[in-house]
C-alpha positions in Angstrom: 45.0 -1.3 -81.0 41.8 -0.7 -79.6 40.7 -3.9 -77.4 37.3 -5.3 -77.0 37.6 -3.9 -73.2 37.3 -0.5 -74.8 41.0 0.6 -74.1 43.3 2.3 -76.3 47.1 2.4 -75.8 49.1 5.7 -76.0 51.0 4.8 -79.0 47.9 4.4 -80.7 46.5 7.9 -80.0 50.0 9.2 -81.0 49.8 7.5 -84.2 46.4 8.7 -85.3 46.3 12.2 -87.1 44.8 15.1 -85.1 43.2 17.1 -88.0 40.6 14.2 -89.0 38.1 16.0 -91.1 35.9 13.5 -92.7 35.2 9.8 -91.6 34.0 7.0 -94.0 32.5 3.9 -93.0 31.4 0.4 -94.8 28.0 -0.8 -93.8 27.8 -4.8 -93.9 30.6 -6.3 -91.4 31.8 -3.0 -90.3 29.1 -0.6 -88.9 26.3 -2.9 -89.0 25.6 -6.0 -86.8 25.5 -9.4 -88.5 22.1 -11.4 -88.3 20.9 -14.6 -89.6 19.5 -13.0 -92.7 20.6 -10.0 -94.6 17.4 -8.1 -94.0 18.2 -8.4 -90.3 21.0 -6.7 -90.2 21.4 -3.5 -88.2 23.1 -0.5 -86.8 22.7 0.1 -83.0 21.3 3.3 -81.4 24.7 3.3 -79.7 26.7 3.6 -83.0 24.0 6.3 -84.8 24.3 8.3 -81.6 28.2 8.4 -81.7 28.2 9.2 -85.2 25.8 12.4 -84.2 27.9 13.4 -81.7 31.1 13.3 -83.9 29.3 15.1 -86.5 28.5 17.7 -84.0 32.1 18.3 -83.4 32.2 19.3 -87.2 33.7 16.1 -88.4 32.0 15.1 -91.5 30.8 11.6 -92.0 29.9 9.2 -95.3 29.0 5.8 -95.9 30.7 3.6 -98.5 28.8 0.4 -99.2 28.1 -2.1 -101.8 24.3 -2.0 -101.0 21.8 -0.8 -103.6 19.6 2.1 -102.6 16.8 -0.4 -101.8 18.8 -1.7 -99.0 21.1 1.0 -98.0 18.7 4.2 -98.1 17.1 3.2 -94.7 20.2 2.6 -93.1 21.6 5.7 -94.4 18.7 8.2 -93.5 19.5 7.5 -89.8 22.7 8.5 -90.0 24.6 12.0 -90.3 25.9 11.7 -93.7 27.3 14.2 -95.9 27.6 11.9 -98.7 27.0 8.4 -99.7 28.6 5.9 -101.8 26.2 3.3 -103.0 26.9 0.1 -104.9 30.4 0.2 -104.3 30.9 3.3 -106.0 28.7 3.2 -109.1 26.1 5.6 -107.5 27.6 8.5 -105.3 25.2 10.8 -103.6 26.9 14.3 -102.7 23.7 15.9 -101.0 21.7 13.1 -99.3 19.5 15.3 -97.4 18.1 16.3 -101.1 17.7 13.1 -102.2 14.8 10.5 -101.8 14.7 6.9 -103.0 12.6 7.8 -106.2 15.3 10.2 -107.4 18.3 7.8 -106.6 16.4 4.9 -108.5 15.2 6.8 -111.5 18.5 6.6 -113.7 18.1 10.4 -114.1 20.7 12.6 -112.8 19.7 16.0 -111.6 20.9 19.2 -113.1 22.8 20.1 -110.0 25.2 17.4 -110.2 25.0 15.9 -106.6 24.4 12.5 -108.1 27.4 11.0 -110.0 26.7 7.6 -111.6 29.7 5.5 -113.3 28.5 2.4 -114.9 28.1 0.8 -118.6 25.4 0.3 -120.9 23.1 -2.4 -120.4 23.7 -3.6 -123.9 27.2 -4.3 -122.9 26.0 -6.0 -119.8 23.9 -8.3 -121.6 26.6 -9.2 -124.2 28.9 -10.2 -121.2 26.1 -12.0 -119.6 25.2 -14.1 -122.3 28.9 -14.6 -123.1 29.6 -15.8 -119.5 26.5 -18.0 -119.4 27.5 -19.7 -122.9 30.9 -20.6 -121.3 29.7 -21.7 -118.0 26.3 -23.0 -118.2 24.4 -22.8 -114.9 26.3 -19.9 -113.8 23.9 -17.2 -111.7 24.4 -14.0 -112.8 22.3 -10.7 -113.3 22.6 -7.1 -114.1 21.8 -4.4 -111.6 20.4 -1.3 -113.0 18.2 1.5 -111.0 17.7 -0.8 -108.2 16.2 -3.6 -110.5 18.3 -6.9 -110.8 17.7 -8.8 -114.2 18.8 -12.0 -113.6 18.7 -15.6 -114.7 18.1 -17.0 -110.9 15.8 -16.2 -108.1 17.5 -13.5 -106.1 15.4 -14.3 -103.2 18.0 -17.2 -102.3 19.9 -14.0 -101.2 17.8 -11.1 -100.6 14.3 -11.1 -99.6 13.0 -7.7 -100.3 15.0 -6.6 -103.6 13.3 -6.3 -107.1 14.0 -8.7 -109.8 13.2 -9.9 -113.3 13.8 -13.0 -114.8 15.8 -12.6 -118.0 17.7 -14.4 -120.7 19.6 -11.1 -121.4 17.9 -10.6 -124.6 14.9 -8.1 -123.2 16.8 -5.8 -120.5 15.8 -2.1 -121.1 18.2 0.1 -122.5 19.9 2.1 -119.8 23.1 2.5 -117.7 23.9 -0.3 -115.7 25.3 -0.2 -112.2 27.3 -3.6 -112.2 26.9 -7.4 -112.8 26.6 -9.8 -110.0 27.7 -13.3 -110.2 27.2 -16.1 -107.8 29.5 -18.6 -109.1 29.7 -22.2 -107.7 33.1 -23.4 -106.3 34.3 -25.1 -109.5 33.5 -22.2 -111.5 35.7 -19.5 -109.9 38.7 -20.4 -111.5 37.5 -20.2 -115.2 35.4 -17.5 -114.4 38.4 -15.0 -113.6 40.0 -15.8 -116.9 36.7 -15.1 -118.9 35.9 -11.6 -117.5 36.4 -9.0 -120.2 39.2 -6.4 -120.0 36.8 -3.7 -119.9 35.5 -4.4 -116.4 37.0 -4.9 -112.9 36.1 -7.5 -110.5 35.4 -7.3 -106.8 34.4 -10.1 -104.6 32.0 -9.3 -101.5 31.8 -11.4 -98.6 33.8 -14.4 -100.3 30.8 -15.3 -102.6 29.3 -12.5 -104.6 31.4 -11.2 -107.7 30.7 -7.9 -108.8 31.8 -6.6 -112.4 32.2 -3.0 -112.7 33.2 0.0 -114.5 37.1 0.2 -113.5 36.2 3.5 -112.2 33.4 2.6 -109.8 35.2 1.6 -106.8 35.4 3.1 -103.2 38.8 4.4 -103.4 37.9 6.7 -106.5 34.6 7.5 -104.7 36.7 8.6 -101.9 38.9 11.0 -103.9 35.6 12.4 -105.5 34.1 13.2 -102.3 37.2 14.5 -101.0 37.5 16.8 -103.9 33.6 18.2 -103.5 34.3 19.0 -99.8 37.7 20.3 -100.3 39.2 17.9 -97.8 42.8 16.2 -98.4 42.9 12.6 -98.3 45.3 12.8 -95.5 42.5 14.1 -93.2 40.3 11.3 -93.6 39.8 7.9 -91.8 38.2 4.8 -93.5 36.7 1.8 -91.9 36.0 -1.3 -93.4 36.3 -5.4 -93.1 36.3 -6.7 -96.8 38.6 -7.1 -99.6 36.7 -4.3 -101.5 37.5 -1.9 -98.8 41.3 -2.2 -99.0 42.0 0.4 -101.8 39.6 2.9 -100.0 41.6 2.3 -96.7 45.0 2.5 -98.1 44.2 5.8 -99.9 42.8 7.4 -96.5 44.9 8.9 -94.2 44.2 6.5 -91.7 42.6 2.8 -92.7 41.1 1.1 -89.8 39.7 -2.6 -89.6 37.2 -3.9 -87.5 38.6 -7.1 -85.8 36.3 -9.2 -87.6 37.6 -8.1 -90.9 39.2 -10.4 -93.8 42.7 -11.3 -92.8 44.1 -9.2 -96.1 42.2 -6.5 -94.4 43.6 -6.7 -91.1 47.4 -6.9 -92.6 47.2 -3.7 -94.4 45.3 -1.6 -91.6 46.7 1.3 -89.7 44.5 0.7 -86.9 42.2 -2.1 -85.7 39.4 -1.5 -83.7 36.7 -3.9 -82.1 34.3 -6.0 -84.3 31.4 -4.6 -85.7 29.0 -6.7 -83.3 30.6 -4.9 -80.5 30.2 -1.7 -82.0 33.9 -1.0 -83.0 33.8 1.9 -85.2 31.9 3.8 -82.4 34.2 2.6 -79.9 37.0 4.1 -82.0 35.3 7.5 -82.7 34.6 7.7 -78.9 38.2 7.1 -78.1 39.3 9.6 -80.4 37.2 12.6 -79.9 36.5 11.6 -76.2 33.0 11.5 -76.9 
């Protein structure tokens, strides 16, 4: 374990693969520092510089986040990213240097194939939303598609800068939706789990937001997609995370590293543990690994 004092044991060094070619990091709770509001979370200059020094050593870098483009792009653009997983895997950008916000949020896939979108029809999403609201009156629910949130609640309660449209799910445009987001009240949790249709997978972010997604849209599958495109064996990857949605990715990677502030279930499966996000734990681990 790398302790907050920036020390590392010889056993830990011996247990780390010496042929790492790709590092993948989650953003919120992992690479980014906490803040009073979602919009104030940030990546430090220390972490940014460390990623660039690692990248200069020939190690490739990717971000895997549940964030949409609207709140992830500015963070990603400051880092030496060779690929970016947005929306927990619903959108993968295999060439961030050639992508801008307009392209990423247009819903149109370029001919060169560097954007990979894995979602479901907006019509099916509307059917599911209407069904769940009927069964659980008052449920706060919405559809994320092309960086617009079509919801039955005011999303500014959670995010101050994200575009949203209030709907009853009868007027959502046709298209490929990325995910359904739900903020259930505590008394709705038990029944909601039993009502989710079989053609959706469920991920829960930060213990509050449910995400219903295409079962193939997840960080684990996205890691496999990136590795295949880069011709990098999964065994030669390191994945950093803090939340339940990171577990499968961390297990699939060659080395799964949890920040010390991670969910207990994440800490339990981690191959290694680094200092917390607020102590730039990912950067500390990388500095020790490559003697940066």
